[in-house]
C-alpha positions as CSV (number, residue, x, y, z in Angstrom):
1,M,0.0,0.0,0.0
2,P,1.2,3.6,-0.6
3,D,3.2,5.3,2.1
4,A,0.9,8.3,1.7
5,W,-1.9,6.3,3.3
6,P,-2.0,6.7,7.1
7,L,-1.6,3.7,9.4
8,V,-4.7,3.0,11.4
9,T,-5.1,0.2,14.0
10,L,-7.9,-2.3,13.4
11,G,-9.2,-1.4,16.8
12,E,-10.0,2.1,15.5
13,L,-11.9,0.6,12.7
14,L,-13.8,-2.2,14.4
15,T,-15.9,-2.1,17.5
16,K,-16.7,-5.4,19.1
17,S,-20.4,-6.2,19.4
18,N,-21.8,-7.6,22.7
19,D,-25.4,-8.0,21.6
20,W,-26.1,-11.1,23.6
21,I,-29.6,-12.4,23.7
22,S,-31.3,-15.1,25.8
23,I,-32.4,-18.2,23.9
24,K,-36.1,-19.0,24.1
25,P,-36.9,-22.7,23.6
26,D,-40.0,-22.2,21.6
27,E,-38.6,-19.6,19.1
28,K,-36.8,-20.2,15.8
29,Y,-33.2,-19.0,15.3
30,C,-31.0,-18.7,12.2
31,Q,-27.5,-20.0,13.2
32,V,-24.7,-18.3,11.2
33,T,-21.3,-19.6,10.2
34,V,-18.4,-18.5,8.0
35,K,-16.8,-20.4,5.1
36,L,-13.1,-20.6,4.6
37,W,-10.8,-18.6,2.3
38,G,-13.0,-15.5,2.0
39,Q,-16.1,-17.4,0.7
40,G,-18.4,-15.5,2.9
41,V,-20.9,-15.7,5.8
42,I,-23.7,-18.2,5.3
43,L,-26.7,-19.8,7.1
44,R,-25.7,-22.9,9.0
45,N,-29.2,-23.9,9.9
46,E,-32.6,-22.8,11.3
47,V,-33.4,-24.4,14.6
48,A,-35.7,-24.1,17.6
49,G,-34.2,-22.6,20.7
50,A,-34.6,-25.9,22.5
51,E,-32.1,-27.4,20.1
52,I,-29.4,-24.9,21.0
53,A,-27.1,-26.1,23.7
54,A,-26.6,-22.7,25.3
55,S,-28.8,-20.2,27.2
56,Q,-27.4,-17.2,25.3
57,R,-26.2,-16.5,21.8
58,L,-24.6,-13.4,20.1
59,R,-26.9,-11.7,17.7
60,V,-25.4,-10.4,14.4
61,R,-26.5,-7.5,12.3
62,A,-26.2,-6.9,8.5
63,Q,-22.8,-5.5,7.4
64,Q,-21.1,-6.4,10.7
65,F,-17.7,-8.1,10.3
66,I,-17.5,-11.6,11.7
67,L,-14.5,-14.0,12.2
68,S,-14.0,-17.5,13.3
69,R,-11.6,-17.7,16.2
70,I,-10.5,-21.2,15.0
71,D,-10.3,-20.6,11.3
72,A,-9.6,-16.9,10.8
73,R,-6.1,-18.0,9.9
74,N,-7.7,-20.0,7.1
75,G,-9.7,-17.1,5.7
76,A,-12.9,-17.6,7.7
77,F,-14.3,-14.1,8.0
78,G,-16.5,-11.7,6.2
79,L,-19.5,-9.3,6.3
80,V,-22.9,-10.4,7.5
81,P,-25.3,-10.2,4.5
82,D,-28.7,-8.5,4.8
83,S,-30.4,-11.9,4.6
84,L,-28.8,-13.0,7.9
85,D,-29.6,-9.9,9.9
86,G,-30.7,-11.0,13.3
87,G,-29.0,-14.4,13.1
88,V,-27.0,-15.9,16.0
89,V,-23.5,-17.2,16.6
90,S,-21.6,-18.7,19.5
91,S,-18.7,-17.0,21.3
92,D,-16.3,-18.7,18.8
93,F,-17.4,-16.0,16.3
94,P,-16.5,-12.5,17.5
95,V,-18.5,-9.8,15.7
96,F,-17.5,-6.2,15.0
97,A,-19.2,-3.1,13.8
98,P,-17.1,-1.2,11.2
99,N,-16.5,2.5,12.0
100,N,-18.1,3.9,8.8
101,S,-16.7,7.3,9.4
102,L,-13.3,5.8,8.7
103,I,-13.8,2.7,6.6
104,L,-16.5,1.6,4.1
105,S,-18.0,-1.8,4.8
106,E,-17.4,-2.7,1.1
107,F,-13.8,-1.7,1.3
108,L,-13.3,-3.8,4.4
109,N,-15.0,-6.7,2.7
110,W,-12.7,-6.7,-0.3
111,M,-9.6,-6.0,1.8
112,S,-10.4,-9.0,3.9
113,K,-10.2,-11.2,0.8
114,T,-6.5,-10.4,0.3
115,A,-3.6,-12.7,1.1
116,G,-2.2,-9.9,3.3
117,F,-5.3,-9.9,5.5
118,V,-5.2,-13.7,5.9
119,D,-1.5,-13.4,6.9
120,L,-2.5,-10.8,9.5
121,C,-5.0,-13.2,11.0
122,K,-2.4,-16.0,11.0
123,A,0.0,-13.7,12.9
124,A,-2.8,-12.9,15.4
125,S,-3.5,-16.6,16.0
126,E,-1.7,-18.5,18.8
127,G,-1.9,-21.8,20.6
128,T,-0.8,-25.4,20.5
129,T,-1.7,-28.0,17.8
130,N,-5.5,-28.2,17.4
131,R,-6.0,-25.3,19.8
132,V,-4.8,-22.4,17.7
133,R,-7.1,-19.4,18.3
134,L,-7.3,-15.8,17.1
135,K,-6.2,-13.4,19.9
136,E,-8.5,-10.4,19.6
137,D,-6.3,-7.9,21.3
138,K,-3.4,-8.8,19.0
139,F,-5.7,-8.7,16.0
140,L,-7.1,-5.3,16.8
141,G,-3.6,-4.0,17.6
142,F,-2.4,-4.4,14.0
143,K,-2.1,-1.3,11.8
144,I,-3.1,-1.1,8.2
145,P,-2.7,1.7,5.7
146,L,-6.0,3.3,5.1
147,P,-6.9,5.6,2.2
148,P,-9.5,8.4,2.6
149,L,-13.2,7.5,2.1
150,D,-13.3,9.0,-1.4
151,E,-10.4,6.9,-2.5
152,Q,-12.0,3.8,-0.8
153,R,-15.1,4.4,-2.9
154,R,-13.0,4.7,-6.1
155,I,-11.2,1.5,-5.3
156,V,-14.4,-0.4,-4.4
157,A,-16.1,0.7,-7.6
158,R,-13.1,-0.4,-9.7
159,I,-12.8,-3.8,-8.0
160,E,-16.6,-4.4,-8.4
161,A,-16.5,-3.5,-12.1
162,L,-13.6,-5.9,-12.8
163,A,-15.2,-8.6,-10.6
164,A,-18.4,-8.3,-12.6
165,K,-16.5,-8.9,-15.8
166,I,-14.8,-11.9,-14.3
167,E,-18.2,-13.4,-13.3
168,E,-19.6,-12.6,-16.7
169,S,-16.6,-14.5,-18.3
170,R,-17.2,-17.4,-15.9
171,G,-20.9,-17.5,-17.0
172,L,-20.0,-17.5,-20.6
173,R,-17.5,-20.2,-20.2
174,Q,-20.0,-22.4,-18.4
175,Q,-22.7,-21.7,-21.0
176,T,-20.2,-22.6,-23.8
177,G,-19.5,-25.9,-22.0
178,E,-23.2,-26.7,-21.7
179,E,-23.9,-25.8,-25.3
180,L,-20.9,-28.0,-26.4
181,E,-22.3,-31.0,-24.5
182,A,-25.8,-30.4,-26.0
183,L,-24.4,-30.0,-29.5
184,S,-22.2,-33.1,-29.2
185,G,-25.2,-35.2,-28.1
186,A,-27.4,-33.8,-30.9
187,M,-24.8,-34.4,-33.6
188,T,-24.2,-38.0,-32.4
189,S,-28.0,-38.7,-32.5
190,S,-28.3,-37.1,-36.0
191,I,-25.4,-39.1,-37.4
192,L,-26.6,-42.4,-36.0
193,E,-30.2,-41.9,-37.0
194,C,-29.3,-40.9,-40.5
195,N,-26.9,-43.8,-41.1
196,G,-29.2,-46.4,-39.6
197,A,-32.6,-45.0,-40.7
198,G,-33.4,-47.9,-43.0
199,S,-33.0,-50.6,-40.3
200,K,-33.9,-50.5,-36.6
201,R,-33.5,-53.5,-34.4
202,R,-34.5,-54.1,-30.8
203,I,-31.6,-54.5,-28.4
204,E,-32.8,-58.0,-27.4
205,E,-32.3,-59.1,-31.0
206,L,-28.6,-58.1,-30.9
207,C,-27.5,-58.4,-27.3
208,E,-27.7,-60.4,-24.1
209,V,-29.2,-58.2,-21.4
210,R,-29.1,-59.1,-17.7
211,G,-29.0,-57.6,-14.2
212,G,-26.3,-58.0,-11.7
213,I,-25.6,-59.5,-8.2
214,Q,-27.7,-58.2,-5.3
215,K,-25.8,-56.9,-2.3
216,S,-26.4,-59.0,0.8
217,S,-24.6,-60.3,3.9
218,A,-23.9,-63.5,2.0
219,R,-21.8,-61.5,-0.4
220,L,-19.3,-60.3,2.3
221,P,-15.9,-61.0,0.8
222,G,-14.2,-64.1,2.2
223,A,-12.2,-66.8,0.3
224,N,-13.1,-65.5,-3.1
225,P,-13.3,-61.7,-3.1
226,R,-14.1,-60.2,-6.5
227,R,-14.2,-56.6,-7.6
228,Y,-17.7,-55.4,-8.4
229,I,-18.9,-52.3,-10.2
230,T,-21.6,-50.1,-8.6
231,V,-23.7,-47.2,-9.9
232,A,-21.0,-44.8,-8.7
233,H,-18.4,-46.5,-10.9
234,V,-20.5,-46.1,-14.0
235,Q,-20.0,-42.5,-15.1
236,R,-21.1,-41.0,-18.4
237,N,-19.1,-42.9,-21.1
238,R,-16.3,-44.0,-18.6
239,I,-15.7,-46.5,-15.8
240,D,-14.3,-45.0,-12.6
241,T,-11.9,-47.6,-11.2
242,S,-11.3,-45.9,-7.9
243,D,-12.9,-46.9,-4.6
244,P,-12.8,-50.7,-5.2
245,R,-15.6,-52.8,-3.8
246,Y,-15.7,-56.6,-3.3
247,F,-18.3,-59.4,-3.3
248,E,-17.8,-63.0,-2.4
249,V,-18.1,-64.8,-5.8
250,S,-17.3,-68.4,-6.4
251,D,-15.4,-69.6,-9.5
252,D,-18.6,-71.0,-10.9
253,E,-20.5,-67.8,-10.3
254,L,-17.7,-65.8,-11.8
255,T,-18.0,-67.7,-15.1
256,R,-21.7,-66.6,-15.2
257,W,-21.4,-63.0,-13.9
258,H,-18.0,-61.7,-15.0
259,L,-17.7,-58.7,-17.3
260,V,-15.9,-58.9,-20.6
261,K,-14.4,-56.2,-22.8
262,G,-17.2,-54.7,-24.9
263,D,-20.0,-55.0,-22.3
264,V,-22.1,-51.9,-22.2
265,L,-23.2,-51.0,-18.6
266,V,-26.4,-49.1,-17.9
267,I,-27.6,-47.5,-14.7
268,E,-30.9,-49.0,-13.6
269,G,-32.1,-46.0,-11.6
270,N,-31.2,-42.5,-10.5
271,G,-32.9,-39.6,-8.8
272,S,-31.8,-37.2,-11.5
273,V,-33.7,-37.1,-14.8
274,D,-30.5,-36.2,-16.8
275,Q,-28.7,-39.2,-15.3
276,I,-31.2,-41.9,-15.9
277,G,-29.7,-44.7,-18.1
278,R,-26.2,-43.3,-17.7
279,T,-24.1,-45.6,-19.8
280,A,-20.4,-46.6,-20.1
281,L,-18.4,-49.1,-22.1
282,F,-16.4,-51.7,-20.1
283,R,-13.0,-51.9,-21.8
284,G,-11.6,-54.6,-19.5
285,E,-10.3,-52.0,-17.0
286,I,-10.7,-54.5,-14.1
287,A,-9.9,-58.3,-14.3
288,N,-12.4,-60.9,-13.0
289,C,-15.0,-58.2,-12.3
290,V,-18.7,-58.5,-11.7
291,H,-21.5,-55.9,-11.4
292,Q,-24.1,-55.0,-8.8
293,N,-27.8,-55.5,-9.6
294,H,-28.4,-51.8,-10.0
295,V,-26.1,-51.9,-13.0
296,I,-27.5,-53.7,-16.1
297,R,-25.1,-55.4,-18.4
298,V,-25.8,-55.3,-22.2
299,R,-23.5,-57.7,-24.1
300,P,-23.6,-57.1,-27.9
301,D,-23.2,-59.9,-30.4
302,Q,-20.1,-58.4,-32.0
303,A,-20.8,-60.2,-35.3
304,K,-23.8,-57.8,-35.6
305,L,-23.2,-54.9,-33.3
306,F,-20.0,-52.9,-32.5
307,P,-19.9,-52.3,-28.7
308,E,-18.6,-48.7,-29.2
309,Y,-21.5,-48.0,-31.6
310,L,-24.1,-49.2,-29.1
311,N,-22.5,-47.2,-26.3
312,A,-22.4,-44.1,-28.5
313,F,-26.1,-44.5,-29.3
314,L,-27.2,-45.0,-25.7
315,N,-25.2,-42.0,-24.6
316,S,-26.7,-39.8,-27.4
317,A,-29.7,-37.5,-27.0
318,S,-31.9,-40.0,-28.8
319,G,-30.7,-43.0,-26.7
320,Q,-31.1,-41.1,-23.5
321,N,-34.6,-40.0,-24.5
322,L,-35.6,-43.5,-25.3
323,M,-34.5,-44.7,-21.9
324,L,-36.2,-41.8,-20.1
325,Q,-39.4,-42.7,-21.9
326,R,-39.2,-46.2,-20.5
327,S,-38.3,-45.2,-17.0
328,R,-40.8,-45.2,-14.1
329,T,-40.7,-43.0,-11.0
330,T,-41.2,-44.2,-7.5
331,S,-40.5,-41.8,-4.6
332,G,-38.6,-39.5,-7.1
333,L,-36.4,-42.3,-8.4
334,F,-36.4,-43.1,-12.1
335,N,-36.1,-46.8,-12.8
336,L,-35.2,-48.9,-15.9
337,S,-35.4,-52.7,-16.0
338,V,-33.8,-55.4,-18.1
339,G,-37.1,-55.8,-20.1
340,R,-37.4,-52.1,-20.8
341,I,-33.8,-51.9,-22.1
342,K,-34.4,-55.0,-24.3
343,S,-37.3,-53.2,-26.0
344,I,-35.2,-50.2,-27.1
345,E,-34.8,-50.0,-30.9
346,I,-31.5,-48.8,-32.3
347,P,-30.6,-47.6,-35.8
348,L,-28.4,-50.4,-37.2
349,S,-25.8,-49.9,-40.0
350,P,-23.5,-52.7,-41.4
351,L,-20.5,-53.3,-39.2
352,P,-18.0,-51.5,-41.4
353,E,-20.3,-48.4,-41.3
354,Q,-20.6,-48.7,-37.6
355,R,-16.8,-48.6,-37.2
356,R,-16.6,-45.6,-39.5
357,I,-19.2,-43.8,-37.5
358,V,-17.5,-44.5,-34.2
359,A,-14.1,-43.3,-35.6
360,Y,-15.7,-40.1,-36.8
361,L,-17.5,-39.6,-33.4
362,D,-14.2,-40.3,-31.6
363,G,-12.6,-37.5,-33.6
364,L,-15.4,-35.1,-32.6
365,Q,-15.0,-36.1,-29.0
366,A,-11.3,-35.5,-29.1
367,K,-11.9,-32.0,-30.4
368,A,-14.5,-31.4,-27.6
369,D,-12.1,-32.7,-25.0
370,A,-9.4,-30.3,-26.3
371,L,-11.9,-27.4,-25.9
372,K,-12.8,-28.6,-22.4
373,K,-9.2,-28.6,-21.5
374,L,-8.7,-25.1,-22.8
375,Q,-11.8,-24.0,-20.8
376,A,-10.4,-25.6,-17.6
377,E,-7.2,-23.7,-18.1
378,T,-9.2,-20.5,-18.7
379,A,-11.1,-21.2,-15.5
380,A,-7.8,-21.4,-13.5
381,E,-6.7,-18.1,-15.0
382,L,-10.0,-16.5,-14.0
383,D,-9.7,-17.9,-10.5
384,A,-6.2,-16.3,-10.2
385,L,-7.3,-12.9,-11.7
386,L,-9.4,-11.6,-8.8
387,P,-6.6,-12.1,-6.1
388,S,-4.2,-10.3,-8.5
389,I,-6.6,-7.4,-8.8
390,L,-7.1,-7.2,-5.1
391,D,-3.4,-7.3,-4.5
392,K,-2.9,-4.3,-6.9
393,A,-5.9,-2.4,-5.5
394,F,-4.6,-2.5,-1.9
395,K,-1.1,-1.5,-3.0
396,G,-2.6,1.6,-4.6
397,E,-1.8,0.3,-8.1
398,L,-5.4,0.0,-9.5
């Protein structure tokens, strides 16, 4: 910060609030908490006074500054939003009223998001391992350079204008990603439908379709533990091999239930409409692997149907729509069944054409993945931009 800005102690800028109220068992209270790393003050929960294990709580007011004694060194502080005016906190969250004749609340809010302010809170925190706490006297004794109110207003206006542009860029990036996914799904559907328009066949004519092994106490792993795939492992168009799970499966059962390269796995049920029938191709990622009953196995006759072609169709907009049409809802859960999947008709091209289509779609996916990678890199750059802006602002360089 510029040397021209006078040094002012935080104690001159912040007045501690002692607005303690008695908790009444039959009244409702909004309990407030603070997220880490400058992410703001939020509602923890709304509870009856009888559920609060204390006779008193500290009441907070909008635009007051609140810290977590335990996590201030991890960026847990911020201004109370208008929506949480009148909420309550425990003594672990000291609350301060900004002196608005010296510092704007908005200026304090942005300043508190800087690395320098976090360092200040770290320096004010003391204690042994797992007992480190912010020391209020030490915190309030620190001096910071403080510009005049007019300069504070200018800095706040400049930061907010730049922050709005960053958020707009984030929104456009997210919108582009969503449009890319929609376009990819629509193109896949169009290509598959056009190439197979003359011949549609039911899945049961081309594939063996079966459910998996039901989880039970009899399946606790013992002498013959085998990896099994759950709903969580079947992501859109990929198998997640992390978090291994095991069933007890005999050698004879393994012969019947094991997955082979080229099996297409379909989720039986999901609470989310856009995830119903989520599908992935098993490429032999796990040896001697079986699947749980909530995952349906579709095994194509590879003399008639290329597994990658089937997987592409089921993951396309058309395939997803067909599975959604066949789903049923019970208590908010959409369900497919072996029989419903068997009844799905797919556009069928000759095998050489299926392979050509898959190769073309793989090329499109590679381009989409490259764009997603670029978007991820852009997102990281956007995340780093605001801290850089704040650093310049509070050095007087903005």
